[in-house]
FIKOLZA-1660 file (N, C-alpha, C; in steps of 0.1 Angstrom, whole numbers, plus 5000, padded with zeros to 4 digits):
% residues 264
   i   px   py   pz ch aa at
   1 5875 2561 1859  A  X  N
   1 5883 2548 1858  A  X CA
   1 5880 2540 1868  A  X  C
   2 5867 2541 1874  A  X  N
   2 5862 2528 1882  A  X CA
   2 5856 2514 1870  A  X  C
   3 5856 2521 1858  A  X  N
   3 5855 2507 1850  A  X CA
   3 5863 2500 1848  A  X  C
   4 5877 2504 1848  A  X  N
   4 5889 2496 1846  A  X CA
   4 5891 2484 1860  A  X  C
   5 5885 2494 1871  A  X  N
   5 5886 2483 1885  A  X CA
   5 5876 2472 1883  A  X  C
   6 5867 2475 1881  A  X  N
   6 5852 2466 1880  A  X CA
   6 5857 2457 1868  A  X  C
   7 5859 2456 1858  A  X  N
   7 5865 2448 1849  A  X CA
   7 5873 2438 1855  A  X  C
   8 5887 2445 1863  A  X  N
   8 5894 2438 1869  A  X CA
   8 5890 2426 1879  A  X  C
   9 5883 2434 1886  A  X  N
   9 5873 2422 1899  A  X CA
   9 5869 2415 1895  A  X  C
  10 5858 2417 1885  A  X  N
  10 5849 2407 1880  A  X CA
  10 5856 2399 1872  A  X  C
  11 5869 2399 1864  A  X  N
  11 5876 2392 1856  A  X CA
  11 5887 2385 1863  A  X  C
  12 5890 2385 1878  A  X  N
  12 5900 2382 1887  A  X CA
  12 5899 2368 1892  A  X  C
  13 5885 2363 1892  A  X  N
  13 5885 2350 1895  A  X CA
  13 5887 2338 1880  A  X  C
  14 5887 2343 1869  A  X  N
  14 5885 2336 1859  A  X CA
  14 5900 2337 1850  A  X  C
  15 5907 2345 1854  A  X  N
  15 5923 2346 1849  A  X CA
  15 5931 2333 1846  A  X  C
  16 5925 2322 1855  A  X  N
  16 5936 2312 1854  A  X CA
  16 5923 2300 1852  A  X  C
  17 5912 2305 1852  A  X  N
  17 5902 2295 1849  A  X CA
  17 5892 2299 1841  A  X  C
  18 5895 2300 1828  A  X  N
  18 5887 2307 1817  A  X CA
  18 5870 2303 1820  A  X  C
  19 5862 2310 1810  A  X  N
  19 5851 2304 1810  A  X CA
  19 5845 2310 1799  A  X  C
  20 5837 2307 1789  A  X  N
  20 5835 2304 1779  A  X CA
  20 5818 2307 1774  A  X  C
  21 5817 2317 1783  A  X  N
  21 5800 2321 1783  A  X CA
  21 5799 2335 1790  A  X  C
  22 5788 2339 1788  A  X  N
  22 5785 2354 1797  A  X CA
  22 5775 2353 1806  A  X  C
  23 5771 2340 1807  A  X  N
  23 5765 2336 1821  A  X CA
  23 5770 2330 1832  A  X  C
  24 5774 2345 1839  A  X  N
  24 5784 2337 1852  A  X CA
  24 5779 2350 1862  A  X  C
  25 5783 2343 1872  A  X  N
  25 5782 2354 1885  A  X CA
  25 5790 2366 1883  A  X  C
  26 5784 2378 1882  A  X  N
  26 5790 2392 1880  A  X CA
  26 5802 2396 1890  A  X  C
  27 5799 2395 1901  A  X  N
  27 5810 2398 1914  A  X CA
  27 5810 2386 1921  A  X  C
  28 5818 2378 1923  A  X  N
  28 5823 2369 1927  A  X CA
  28 5827 2371 1944  A  X  C
  29 5823 2364 1954  A  X  N
  29 5830 2364 1967  A  X CA
  29 5846 2360 1965  A  X  C
  30 5848 2351 1957  A  X  N
  30 5861 2352 1955  A  X CA
  30 5870 2360 1948  A  X  C
  31 5864 2371 1942  A  X  N
  31 5871 2379 1933  A  X CA
  31 5877 2387 1945  A  X  C
  32 5887 2396 1937  A  X  N
  32 5892 2410 1944  A  X CA
  32 5902 2416 1933  A  X  C
  33 5905 2430 1935  A  X  N
  33 5913 2434 1925  A  X CA
  33 5924 2432 1925  A  X  C
  34 5932 2432 1914  A  X  N
  34 5947 2425 1914  A  X CA
  34 5955 2435 1908  A  X  C
  35 5966 2434 1902  A  X  N
  35 5978 2444 1898  A  X CA
  35 5974 2454 1890  A  X  C
  36 5963 2449 1883  A  X  N
  36 5956 2459 1870  A  X CA
  36 5950 2469 1878  A  X  C
  37 5942 2470 1889  A  X  N
  37 5938 2483 1894  A  X CA
  37 5951 2487 1905  A  X  C
  38 5958 2482 1909  A  X  N
  38 5966 2487 1919  A  X CA
  38 5974 2496 1910  A  X  C
  39 5981 2492 1896  A  X  N
  39 5987 2505 1890  A  X CA
  39 5978 2515 1880  A  X  C
  40 5965 2508 1880  A  X  N
  40 5955 2522 1875  A  X CA
  40 5954 2532 1884  A  X  C
  41 5954 2526 1898  A  X  N
  41 5953 2536 1908  A  X CA
  41 5966 2544 1909  A  X  C
  42 5977 2539 1907  A  X  N
  42 5991 2547 1907  A  X CA
  42 5992 2556 1897  A  X  C
  43 5984 2551 1883  A  X  N
  43 5990 2559 1871  A  X CA
  43 5977 2572 1875  A  X  C
  44 5968 2573 1882  A  X  N
  44 5956 2581 1886  A  X CA
  44 5962 2591 1896  A  X  C
  45 5970 2588 1906  A  X  N
  45 5981 2593 1915  A  X CA
  45 5991 2604 1909  A  X  C
  46 5996 2598 1899  A  X  N
  46 6006 2604 1891  A  X CA
  46 6001 2615 1883  A  X  C
  47 5989 2614 1878  A  X  N
  47 5982 2624 1868  A  X CA
  47 5977 2636 1879  A  X  C
  48 5975 2631 1894  A  X  N
  48 5968 2643 1899  A  X CA
  48 5983 2648 1909  A  X  C
  49 5992 2641 1912  A  X  N
  49 6001 2650 1916  A  X CA
  49 6015 2651 1912  A  X  C
  50 6019 2646 1899  A  X  N
  50 6028 2650 1892  A  X CA
  50 6040 2641 1896  A  X  C
  51 6055 2642 1889  A  X  N
  51 6065 2635 1891  A  X CA
  51 6067 2627 1879  A  X  C
  52 6077 2614 1885  A  X  N
  52 6083 2605 1875  A  X CA
  52 6071 2592 1875  A  X  C
  53 6062 2589 1865  A  X  N
  53 6054 2580 1863  A  X CA
  53 6061 2567 1870  A  X  C
  54 6073 2563 1869  A  X  N
  54 6081 2551 1870  A  X CA
  54 6085 2551 1887  A  X  C
  55 6084 2559 1892  A  X  N
  55 6084 2562 1907  A  X CA
  55 6069 2557 1913  A  X  C
  56 6062 2560 1907  A  X  N
  56 6047 2559 1914  A  X CA
  56 6046 2543 1908  A  X  C
  57 6048 2537 1900  A  X  N
  57 6047 2522 1897  A  X CA
  57 6054 2514 1905  A  X  C
  58 6068 2519 1908  A  X  N
  58 6074 2511 1917  A  X CA
  58 6074 2512 1930  A  X  C
  59 6067 2526 1935  A  X  N
  59 6062 2526 1948  A  X CA
  59 6047 2517 1950  A  X  C
  60 6038 2520 1943  A  X  N
  60 6023 2513 1945  A  X CA
  60 6031 2496 1945  A  X  C
  61 6041 2492 1935  A  X  N
  61 6042 2478 1934  A  X CA
  61 6050 2472 1947  A  X  C
  62 6058 2480 1953  A  X  N
  62 6068 2477 1966  A  X CA
  62 6052 2477 1975  A  X  C
  63 6046 2487 1976  A  X  N
  63 6034 2489 1989  A  X CA
  63 6024 2477 1986  A  X  C
  64 6021 2473 1976  A  X  N
  64 6011 2463 1973  A  X CA
  64 6020 2449 1966  A  X  C
  65 6028 2442 1974  A  X  N
  65 6035 2434 1968  A  X CA
  65 6027 2419 1965  A  X  C
  66 6017 2415 1969  A  X  N
  66 6010 2402 1966  A  X CA
  66 5995 2403 1962  A  X  C
  67 5992 2411 1954  A  X  N
  67 5980 2413 1947  A  X CA
  67 5976 2398 1943  A  X  C
  68 5963 2393 1940  A  X  N
  68 5957 2383 1934  A  X CA
  68 5962 2382 1925  A  X  C
  69 5969 2369 1917  A  X  N
  69 5972 2367 1904  A  X CA
  69 5988 2371 1902  A  X  C
  70 5992 2382 1912  A  X  N
  70 6006 2385 1910  A  X CA
  70 6009 2396 1900  A  X  C
  71 6021 2401 1897  A  X  N
  71 6024 2408 1888  A  X CA
  71 6033 2401 1876  A  X  C
  72 6033 2403 1866  A  X  N
  72 6042 2399 1856  A  X CA
  72 6052 2396 1860  A  X  C
  73 6060 2384 1854  A  X  N
  73 6078 2380 1854  A  X CA
  73 6086 2392 1856  A  X  C
  74 6085 2400 1843  A  X  N
  74 6089 2411 1842  A  X CA
  74 6090 2422 1846  A  X  C
  75 6078 2428 1850  A  X  N
  75 6075 2435 1861  A  X CA
  75 6082 2432 1875  A  X  C
  76 6081 2423 1880  A  X  N
  76 6085 2419 1892  A  X CA
  76 6099 2422 1894  A  X  C
  77 6106 2419 1882  A  X  N
  77 6120 2420 1881  A  X CA
  77 6124 2434 1879  A  X  C
  78 6117 2443 1877  A  X  N
  78 6118 2456 1874  A  X CA
  78 6114 2462 1888  A  X  C
  79 6105 2457 1897  A  X  N
  79 6102 2462 1909  A  X CA
  79 6114 2459 1917  A  X  C
  80 6123 2447 1916  A  X  N
  80 6132 2445 1923  A  X CA
  80 6143 2456 1922  A  X  C
  81 6146 2457 1909  A  X  N
  81 6158 2466 1903  A  X CA
  81 6153 2479 1907  A  X  C
  82 6142 2486 1905  A  X  N
  82 6138 2499 1908  A  X CA
  82 6139 2503 1921  A  X  C
  83 6135 2495 1933  A  X  N
  83 6132 2498 1946  A  X CA
  83 6146 2497 1954  A  X  C
  84 6154 2485 1949  A  X  N
  84 6165 2482 1955  A  X CA
  84 6177 2489 1951  A  X  C
  85 6178 2491 1938  A  X  N
  85 6190 2497 1931  A  X CA
  85 6188 2510 1925  A  X  C
  86 6176 2517 1928  A  X  N
  86 6172 2528 1921  A  X CA
  86 6176 2530 1905  A  X  C
  87 6173 2516 1898  A  X  N
  87 6174 2516 1885  A  X CA
  87 6160 2514 1880  A  X  C
  88 6156 2524 1872  A  X  N
  88 6141 2523 1866  A  X CA
  88 6141 2521 1851  A  X  C
  89 6151 2516 1845  A  X  N
  89 6153 2514 1831  A  X CA
  89 6142 2505 1826  A  X  C
  90 6137 2508 1818  A  X  N
  90 6126 2502 1809  A  X CA
  90 6132 2487 1805  A  X  C
  91 6119 2475 1804  A  X  N
  91 6129 2464 1799  A  X CA
  91 6119 2458 1789  A  X  C
  92 6117 2467 1778  A  X  N
  92 6113 2465 1765  A  X CA
  92 6099 2456 1765  A  X  C
  93 6091 2456 1772  A  X  N
  93 6082 2447 1774  A  X CA
  93 6072 2453 1764  A  X  C
  94 6062 2442 1758  A  X  N
  94 6053 2444 1750  A  X CA
  94 6039 2438 1758  A  X  C
  95 6040 2436 1768  A  X  N
  95 6030 2430 1778  A  X CA
  95 6017 2441 1777  A  X  C
  96 6006 2432 1782  A  X  N
  96 5993 2442 1779  A  X CA
  96 5994 2449 1792  A  X  C
  97 6003 2449 1801  A  X  N
  97 6004 2460 1814  A  X CA
  97 6001 2473 1812  A  X  C
  98 6009 2475 1799  A  X  N
  98 6007 2493 1799  A  X CA
  98 5996 2494 1796  A  X  C
  99 5985 2488 1789  A  X  N
  99 5974 2488 1783  A  X CA
  99 5964 2489 1800  A  X  C
 100 5963 2480 1806  A  X  N
 100 5953 2478 1817  A  X CA
 100 5954 2491 1826  A  X  C
 101 5969 2498 1827  A  X  N
 101 5967 2508 1840  A  X CA
 101 5965 2520 1833  A  X  C
 102 5964 2524 1817  A  X  N
 102 5964 2536 1814  A  X CA
 102 5950 2543 1817  A  X  C
 103 5940 2535 1818  A  X  N
 103 5927 2543 1819  A  X CA
 103 5926 2558 1822  A  X  C
 104 5929 2561 1836  A  X  N
 104 5930 2577 1837  A  X CA
 104 5936 2586 1829  A  X  C
 105 5944 2580 1818  A  X  N
 105 5949 2591 1811  A  X CA
 105 5938 2594 1800  A  X  C
 106 5931 2584 1798  A  X  N
 106 5919 2590 1788  A  X CA
 106 5909 2597 1795  A  X  C
 107 5909 2600 1805  A  X  N
 107 5898 2611 1811  A  X CA
 107 5905 2623 1813  A  X  C
 108 5923 2625 1816  A  X  N
 108 5927 2636 1819  A  X CA
 108 5931 2649 1809  A  X  C
 109 5930 2642 1798  A  X  N
 109 5935 2655 1788  A  X CA
 109 5921 2653 1780  A  X  C
 110 5920 2668 1769  A  X  N
 110 5910 2670 1762  A  X CA
 110 5914 2671 1745  A  X  C
 111 5928 2666 1746  A  X  N
 111 5929 2670 1730  A  X CA
 111 5937 2652 1727  A  X  C
 112 5934 2647 1714  A  X  N
 112 5938 2635 1709  A  X CA
 112 5958 2635 1711  A  X  C
 113 5961 2647 1709  A  X  N
 113 5978 2649 1710  A  X CA
 113 5980 2644 1724  A  X  C
 114 5976 2653 1735  A  X  N
 114 5979 2651 1745  A  X CA
 114 5978 2638 1753  A  X  C
 115 5963 2631 1748  A  X  N
 115 5960 2618 1751  A  X CA
 115 5971 2608 1746  A  X  C
 116 5975 2606 1734  A  X  N
 116 5985 2597 1729  A  X CA
 116 6000 2600 1734  A  X  C
 117 6004 2612 1737  A  X  N
 117 6017 2616 1744  A  X CA
 117 6020 2612 1759  A  X  C
 118 6006 2615 1766  A  X  N
 118 6007 2607 1780  A  X CA
 118 6006 2592 1781  A  X  C
 119 5997 2590 1772  A  X  N
 119 5996 2575 1771  A  X CA
 119 6012 2569 1766  A  X  C
 120 6018 2572 1759  A  X  N
 120 6031 2567 1754  A  X CA
 120 6041 2574 1768  A  X  C
 121 6041 2579 1775  A  X  N
 121 6047 2582 1788  A  X CA
 121 6045 2571 1798  A  X  C
 122 6032 2570 1803  A  X  N
 122 6029 2560 1812  A  X CA
 122 6034 2547 1808  A  X  C
 123 6032 2546 1794  A  X  N
 123 6039 2530 1790  A  X CA
 123 6054 2529 1791  A  X  C
 124 6060 2536 1785  A  X  N
 124 6074 2536 1783  A  X CA
 124 6083 2535 1793  A  X  C
 125 6079 2541 1806  A  X  N
 125 6088 2536 1815  A  X CA
 125 6094 2522 1822  A  X  C
 126 6087 2515 1814  A  X  N
 126 6085 2501 1819  A  X CA
 126 6085 2491 1801  A  X  C
 127 6073 2492 1795  A  X  N
 127 6071 2489 1783  A  X CA
 127 6073 2496 1772  A  X  C
 128 6086 2495 1766  A  X  N
 128 6089 2506 1760  A  X CA
 128 6092 2498 1744  A  X  C
 129 6086 2488 1743  A  X  N
 129 6084 2482 1732  A  X CA
 129 6075 2490 1725  A  X  C
 130 6077 2487 1710  A  X  N
 130 6065 2496 1699  A  X CA
 130 6052 2492 1704  A  X  C
 131 6050 2480 1706  A  X  N
 131 6037 2471 1706  A  X CA
 131 6031 2475 1721  A  X  C
 132 6043 2477 1731  A  X  N
 132 6037 2478 1744  A  X CA
 132 6030 2496 1745  A  X  C
 133 6035 2503 1735  A  X  N
 133 6034 2516 1734  A  X CA
 133 6018 2517 1729  A  X  C
 134 6019 2511 1716  A  X  N
 134 6006 2512 1709  A  X CA
 134 5995 2507 1715  A  X  C
 135 5995 2494 1726  A  X  N
 135 5984 2490 1733  A  X CA
 135 5979 2501 1747  A  X  C
 136 5989 2508 1749  A  X  N
 136 5984 2520 1760  A  X CA
 136 5975 2531 1753  A  X  C
 137 5983 2534 1738  A  X  N
 137 5979 2545 1733  A  X CA
 137 5964 2543 1727  A  X  C
 138 5960 2530 1719  A  X  N
 138 5946 2520 1717  A  X CA
 138 5937 2528 1727  A  X  C
 139 5938 2520 1738  A  X  N
 139 5930 2521 1750  A  X CA
 139 5928 2535 1757  A  X  C
 140 5937 2545 1755  A  X  N
 140 5935 2557 1762  A  X CA
 140 5926 2566 1752  A  X  C
 141 5931 2565 1736  A  X  N
 141 5924 2571 1727  A  X CA
 141 5911 2568 1724  A  X  C
 142 5906 2552 1727  A  X  N
 142 5892 2547 1727  A  X CA
 142 5885 2554 1738  A  X  C
 143 5890 2555 1749  A  X  N
 143 5885 2563 1762  A  X CA
 143 5881 2576 1760  A  X  C
 144 5893 2582 1754  A  X  N
 144 5887 2596 1753  A  X CA
 144 5881 2602 1743  A  X  C
 145 5879 2591 1728  A  X  N
 145 5868 2592 1718  A  X CA
 145 5852 2587 1724  A  X  C
 146 5854 2579 1731  A  X  N
 146 5840 2574 1743  A  X CA
 146 5834 2586 1747  A  X  C
 147 5842 2590 1755  A  X  N
 147 5837 2602 1767  A  X CA
 147 5833 2614 1757  A  X  C
 148 5840 2616 1746  A  X  N
 148 5835 2630 1739  A  X CA
 148 5825 2624 1728  A  X  C
 149 5818 2615 1729  A  X  N
 149 5805 2612 1723  A  X CA
 149 5804 2606 1709  A  X  C
 150 5819 2601 1707  A  X  N
 150 5822 2595 1693  A  X CA
 150 5812 2580 1693  A  X  C
 151 5806 2577 1681  A  X  N
 151 5801 2565 1678  A  X CA
 151 5807 2553 1679  A  X  C
 152 5806 2545 1680  A  X  N
 152 5814 2530 1681  A  X CA
 152 5819 2528 1667  A  X  C
 153 5812 2529 1655  A  X  N
 153 5820 2528 1643  A  X CA
 153 5833 2538 1639  A  X  C
 154 5827 2551 1643  A  X  N
 154 5840 2562 1646  A  X CA
 154 5850 2557 1656  A  X  C
 155 5849 2550 1667  A  X  N
 155 5859 2549 1673  A  X CA
 155 5869 2534 1668  A  X  C
 156 5859 2527 1663  A  X  N
 156 5868 2516 1656  A  X CA
 156 5875 2520 1644  A  X  C
 157 5872 2527 1636  A  X  N
 157 5877 2535 1625  A  X CA
 157 5889 2541 1631  A  X  C
 158 5889 2547 1640  A  X  N
 158 5902 2557 1646  A  X CA
 158 5913 2548 1651  A  X  C
 159 5909 2535 1657  A  X  N
 159 5917 2530 1664  A  X CA
 159 5924 2519 1652  A  X  C
 160 5920 2516 1644  A  X  N
 160 5926 2507 1627  A  X CA
 160 5932 2519 1621  A  X  C
 161 5929 2529 1622  A  X  N
 161 5938 2541 1615  A  X CA
 161 5950 2544 1623  A  X  C
 162 5946 2548 1634  A  X  N
 162 5957 2554 1642  A  X CA
 162 5966 2547 1647  A  X  C
 163 5961 2536 1650  A  X  N
 163 5970 2525 1657  A  X CA
 163 5976 2515 1648  A  X  C
 164 5965 2506 1640  A  X  N
 164 5967 2501 1634  A  X CA
 164 5962 2484 1635  A  X  C
 165 5955 2483 1646  A  X  N
 165 5949 2471 1648  A  X CA
 165 5938 2468 1639  A  X  C
 166 5938 2457 1637  A  X  N
 166 5925 2451 1629  A  X CA
 166 5914 2445 1638  A  X  C
 167 5906 2451 1638  A  X  N
 167 5893 2450 1645  A  X CA
 167 5882 2443 1637  A  X  C
 168 5883 2437 1626  A  X  N
 168 5873 2431 1616  A  X CA
 168 5872 2416 1624  A  X  C
 169 5866 2417 1634  A  X  N
 169 5861 2401 1640  A  X CA
 169 5850 2407 1652  A  X  C
 170 5846 2397 1658  A  X  N
 170 5836 2397 1668  A  X CA
 170 5837 2387 1680  A  X  C
 171 5830 2390 1690  A  X  N
 171 5835 2381 1705  A  X CA
 171 5828 2367 1696  A  X  C
 172 5818 2364 1692  A  X  N
 172 5810 2353 1690  A  X CA
 172 5819 2343 1682  A  X  C
 173 5828 2352 1670  A  X  N
 173 5834 2344 1662  A  X CA
 173 5849 2338 1672  A  X  C
 174 5853 2346 1681  A  X  N
 174 5871 2343 1683  A  X CA
 174 5868 2335 1700  A  X  C
 175 5855 2334 1704  A  X  N
 175 5852 2328 1718  A  X CA
 175 5853 2316 1715  A  X  C
 176 5855 2306 1709  A  X  N
 176 5856 2292 1708  A  X CA
 176 5871 2287 1708  A  X  C
 177 5881 2296 1703  A  X  N
 177 5895 2294 1698  A  X CA
 177 5905 2300 1709  A  X  C
 178 5899 2315 1711  A  X  N
 178 5910 2324 1720  A  X CA
 178 5914 2320 1732  A  X  C
 179 5926 2321 1733  A  X  N
 179 5933 2317 1745  A  X CA
 179 5941 2327 1748  A  X  C
 180 5951 2326 1761  A  X  N
 180 5958 2334 1766  A  X CA
 180 5967 2341 1755  A  X  C
 181 5966 2357 1759  A  X  N
 181 5973 2363 1752  A  X CA
 181 5978 2375 1760  A  X  C
 182 5987 2375 1766  A  X  N
 182 5998 2384 1774  A  X CA
 182 6001 2398 1769  A  X  C
 183 6003 2397 1755  A  X  N
 183 6011 2407 1751  A  X CA
 183 6000 2417 1745  A  X  C
 184 6001 2431 1745  A  X  N
 184 5995 2439 1741  A  X CA
 184 5985 2435 1726  A  X  C
 185 5996 2432 1715  A  X  N
 185 5987 2430 1703  A  X CA
 185 5981 2417 1704  A  X  C
 186 5981 2409 1713  A  X  N
 186 5973 2396 1712  A  X CA
 186 5961 2398 1722  A  X  C
 187 5960 2407 1731  A  X  N
 187 5947 2410 1737  A  X CA
 187 5940 2425 1740  A  X  C
 188 5948 2435 1737  A  X  N
 188 5941 2451 1735  A  X CA
 188 5930 2448 1721  A  X  C
 189 5935 2446 1710  A  X  N
 189 5922 2444 1699  A  X CA
 189 5911 2435 1708  A  X  C
 190 5913 2425 1714  A  X  N
 190 5899 2419 1718  A  X CA
 190 5896 2424 1724  A  X  C
 191 5901 2433 1737  A  X  N
 191 5892 2439 1746  A  X CA
 191 5881 2450 1742  A  X  C
 192 5891 2458 1730  A  X  N
 192 5880 2466 1722  A  X CA
 192 5870 2462 1717  A  X  C
 193 5871 2447 1709  A  X  N
 193 5859 2445 1704  A  X CA
 193 5848 2440 1712  A  X  C
 194 5853 2433 1725  A  X  N
 194 5844 2432 1736  A  X CA
 194 5836 2443 1738  A  X  C
 195 5841 2457 1739  A  X  N
 195 5834 2469 1740  A  X CA
 195 5825 2472 1730  A  X  C
 196 5832 2471 1716  A  X  N
 196 5823 2474 1702  A  X CA
 196 5809 2465 1703  A  X  C
 197 5810 2452 1707  A  X  N
 197 5799 2444 1709  A  X CA
 197 5792 2442 1717  A  X  C
 198 5794 2452 1728  A  X  N
 198 5784 2456 1741  A  X CA
 198 5772 2465 1736  A  X  C
 199 5760 2459 1745  A  X  N
 199 5749 2467 1745  A  X CA
 199 5748 2474 1756  A  X  C
 200 5757 2478 1769  A  X  N
 200 5756 2485 1781  A  X CA
 200 5768 2479 1783  A  X  C
 201 5770 2489 1795  A  X  N
 201 5782 2487 1805  A  X CA
 201 5785 2471 1810  A  X  C
 202 5777 2466 1812  A  X  N
 202 5776 2452 1819  A  X CA
 202 5779 2442 1806  A  X  C
 203 5773 2441 1798  A  X  N
 203 5773 2436 1788  A  X CA
 203 5787 2434 1783  A  X  C
 204 5793 2447 1780  A  X  N
 204 5805 2448 1779  A  X CA
 204 5816 2440 1783  A  X  C
 205 5815 2440 1797  A  X  N
 205 5823 2435 1807  A  X CA
 205 5820 2417 1803  A  X  C
 206 5807 2414 1803  A  X  N
 206 5805 2401 1801  A  X CA
 206 5814 2393 1788  A  X  C
 207 5812 2400 1779  A  X  N
 207 5820 2400 1766  A  X CA
 207 5833 2397 1769  A  X  C
 208 5837 2407 1775  A  X  N
 208 5853 2404 1777  A  X CA
 208 5859 2393 1785  A  X  C
 209 5849 2389 1796  A  X  N
 209 5854 2377 1805  A  X CA
 209 5849 2364 1794  A  X  C
 210 5842 2364 1787  A  X  N
 210 5836 2352 1780  A  X CA
 210 5845 2346 1774  A  X  C
 211 5852 2357 1763  A  X  N
 211 5865 2352 1753  A  X CA
 211 5876 2340 1761  A  X  C
 212 5875 2344 1775  A  X  N
 212 5887 2336 1779  A  X CA
 212 5902 2346 1778  A  X  C
 213 5914 2339 1780  A  X  N
 213 5922 2347 1779  A  X CA
 213 5926 2351 1793  A  X  C
 214 5934 2364 1793  A  X  N
 214 5941 2370 1803  A  X CA
 214 5926 2379 1811  A  X  C
 215 5920 2373 1817  A  X  N
 215 5903 2378 1819  A  X CA
 215 5906 2390 1827  A  X  C
 216 5910 2390 1837  A  X  N
 216 5913 2403 1845  A  X CA
 216 5917 2415 1837  A  X  C
 217 5929 2413 1830  A  X  N
 217 5935 2423 1824  A  X CA
 217 5926 2429 1810  A  X  C
 218 5916 2419 1805  A  X  N
 218 5910 2422 1795  A  X CA
 218 5897 2429 1799  A  X  C
 219 5893 2422 1809  A  X  N
 219 5881 2430 1815  A  X CA
 219 5879 2443 1819  A  X  C
 220 5896 2447 1826  A  X  N
 220 5901 2461 1827  A  X CA
 220 5900 2470 1815  A  X  C
 221 5907 2467 1807  A  X  N
 221 5907 2475 1793  A  X CA
 221 5894 2477 1789  A  X  C
 222 5885 2467 1787  A  X  N
 222 5871 2471 1783  A  X CA
 222 5865 2479 1791  A  X  C
 223 5865 2475 1803  A  X  N
 223 5858 2480 1814  A  X CA
 223 5861 2497 1812  A  X  C
 224 5874 2502 1810  A  X  N
 224 5879 2514 1808  A  X CA
 224 5871 2525 1798  A  X  C
 225 5870 2516 1785  A  X  N
 225 5862 2520 1777  A  X CA
 225 5848 2520 1779  A  X  C
 226 5844 2511 1782  A  X  N
 226 5825 2510 1783  A  X CA
 226 5823 2520 1795  A  X  C
 227 5830 2524 1804  A  X  N
 227 5828 2535 1813  A  X CA
 227 5825 2545 1805  A  X  C
 228 5834 2552 1795  A  X  N
 228 5836 2560 1790  A  X CA
 228 5823 2563 1782  A  X  C
 229 5817 2552 1777  A  X  N
 229 5808 2554 1765  A  X CA
 229 5795 2552 1767  A  X  C
 230 5793 2544 1783  A  X  N
 230 5780 2541 1791  A  X CA
 230 5778 2550 1802  A  X  C
 231 5788 2552 1809  A  X  N
 231 5785 2553 1822  A  X CA
 231 5784 2541 1831  A  X  C
 232 5786 2541 1843  A  X  N
 232 5784 2528 1854  A  X CA
 232 5774 2531 1863  A  X  C
 233 5764 2518 1860  A  X  N
 233 5755 2517 1871  A  X CA
 233 5759 2519 1886  A  X  C
 234 5748 2525 1890  A  X  N
 234 5755 2531 1906  A  X CA
 234 5757 2521 1917  A  X  C
 235 5745 2508 1916  A  X  N
 235 5750 2495 1921  A  X CA
 235 5762 2488 1918  A  X  C
 236 5766 2487 1904  A  X  N
 236 5778 2480 1901  A  X CA
 236 5789 2490 1904  A  X  C
 237 5790 2502 1907  A  X  N
 237 5801 2510 1910  A  X CA
 237 5805 2510 1927  A  X  C
 238 5792 2507 1935  A  X  N
 238 5793 2504 1948  A  X CA
 238 5799 2490 1954  A  X  C
 239 5795 2484 1944  A  X  N
 239 5799 2473 1946  A  X CA
 239 5815 2469 1944  A  X  C
 240 5818 2475 1931  A  X  N
 240 5833 2474 1931  A  X CA
 240 5844 2482 1939  A  X  C
 241 5838 2497 1946  A  X  N
 241 5846 2501 1953  A  X CA
 241 5847 2493 1967  A  X  C
 242 5838 2486 1967  A  X  N
 242 5835 2480 1983  A  X CA
 242 5849 2468 1981  A  X  C
 243 5855 2466 1972  A  X  N
 243 5865 2455 1973  A  X CA
 243 5880 2462 1973  A  X  C
 244 5878 2477 1973  A  X  N
 244 5893 2485 1975  A  X CA
 244 5898 2489 1988  A  X  C
 245 5907 2490 1992  A  X  N
 245 5912 2497 2004  A  X CA
 245 5908 2512 2003  A  X  C
 246 5909 2517 2014  A  X  N
 246 5901 2533 2016  A  X CA
 246 5915 2542 2009  A  X  C
 247 5925 2541 2011  A  X  N
 247 5933 2549 2003  A  X CA
 247 5933 2546 1987  A  X  C
 248 5929 2538 1980  A  X  N
 248 5925 2536 1967  A  X CA
 248 5915 2540 1963  A  X  C
 249 5901 2540 1972  A  X  N
 249 5891 2549 1972  A  X CA
 249 5894 2564 1970  A  X  C
 250 5903 2568 1981  A  X  N
 250 5905 2581 1981  A  X CA
 250 5907 2590 1968  A  X  C
 251 5921 2578 1962  A  X  N
 251 5928 2585 1951  A  X CA
 251 5914 2583 1939  A  X  C
 252 5906 2574 1938  A  X  N
 252 5894 2574 1929  A  X CA
 252 5888 2582 1930  A  X  C
 253 5882 2586 1941  A  X  N
 253 5875 2598 1942  A  X CA
 253 5880 2613 1938  A  X  C
 254 5890 2614 1945  A  X  N
 254 5900 2626 1942  A  X CA
 254 5900 2630 1925  A  X  C
 255 5902 2616 1918  A  X  N
 255 5905 2621 1906  A  X CA
 255 5892 2623 1898  A  X  C
 256 5880 2617 1899  A  X  N
 256 5869 2617 1896  A  X CA
 256 5866 2633 1897  A  X  C
 257 5868 2638 1912  A  X  N
 257 5865 2650 1914  A  X CA
 257 5872 2663 1901  A  X  C
 258 5888 2658 1895  A  X  N
 258 5892 2667 1892  A  X CA
 258 5889 2665 1877  A  X  C
 259 5889 2650 1872  A  X  N
 259 5887 2650 1857  A  X CA
 259 5871 2644 1854  A  X  C
 260 5865 2641 1862  A  X  N
 260 5850 2636 1861  A  X CA
 260 5849 2621 1858  A  X  C
 261 5838 2616 1855  A  X  N
 261 5835 2604 1854  A  X CA
 261 5821 2600 1846  A  X  C
 262 5820 2612 1836  A  X  N
 262 5807 2611 1830  A  X CA
 262 5812 2611 1814  A  X  C
 263 5807 2607 1804  A  X  N
 263 5812 2612 1792  A  X CA
 263 5807 2625 1789  A  X  C
 264 5810 2631 1782  A  X  N
 264 5807 2642 1778  A  X CA
 264 5796 2648 1768  A  X  C
% end
């Protein structure tokens, strides 16, 4: 799951200042983890320790109120409602928040049925719109297939067949015109294609950031899949973990100890 965090940190400085090139400083001094990493850690904590996933997202959001870039507007309102009124009803979102936080699910289960079921559970506590659920399931399924050793063409075919995304484009094709897409349907396919077009872990992240849009979230989703396919170079891993507070690193290491961090 460290791949999610790397993509988030790398993309954090470009979320509101998009670039359209792969030639950029990979780890910026201005970079930070954002809500993407916070809620990814929350997902890992839930998978490790059980309970209601909505309570984890609420607690982590309240305990980390001012991440770089902030939380989405709908999620902010949900945080207030869940924490102050004990009202955890979902808000029918199709935003890409369901996909950026789902990475750990792709590592924690060993059958496609379990992966899709748990991805749905992680999404629908807030993002219960069908597209919000699809985005989480697509990301988790791609991670699962990648760590199981599937070829890229098979991952692409599975996502198109199982989820219904059209992945018949490439990064070079969309880079000149792609702009902000905060919904799953407008950003998850692009993040998956950034992985499909990549030649190694770092190249996948550079693809994701170079197309623009919601850069930290697209980087997070791409990184989560690329880690499962390529693994993560140790120097990149070390740099990313240095951005995180100790409590997040403890959850990350506990998760990897139980569920692994290498493809099979």
